[in-house]
Phi, psi and omega in degrees: 000131179254128181267156173300147182303133176209152180250130181228154177255120182240129173263118180257122175258100188203144177301147180295342181283348178261118183290157179251357186304312181295318179299315178302315181298315181296320178294317179300316178298329179277001180084017181255114175270109187250132168266110185254128172245134182245139173228153177222001177224157185302315179301324178292322176299312179301317181298315181294321179290333177284319186287321188203173179256153181235153177283329175197164178242130173255114186255123177261114184288356181277353182274189183274348180267132180268159177298321179299319179295319178300311181299319179297315181294324177298316178297314181298326180267007179054048180246138174243099184226129177298138178246120177254135178273127183291137175246301176202158182303320180298308181287330178298318181298318179294316181297318178298314180301316179293321180293332182269002181307320181300329180284337186266356179265000000 
């Protein structure tokens, strides 16, 4: 399914050793123009939550940051952002597209 073009801000919590190229390509193919910021350590997460707002967070549980820490930091920064747990780039792109449906209506 191809969505109408839209631009979204996605915070990806994922180790730097895992590439983002395939995810970017899949999102582009789905018509989603994504500004992706990646963090892999807690200070970087805090900095991103302080600097800006995101449409959603894609959380990779294989990294050093826990889901509980993400939820705690969101509360501390008074942010309400949906958090999606990463499975694979293919399924993540579909999940992101479905999660963003509300923005496209």
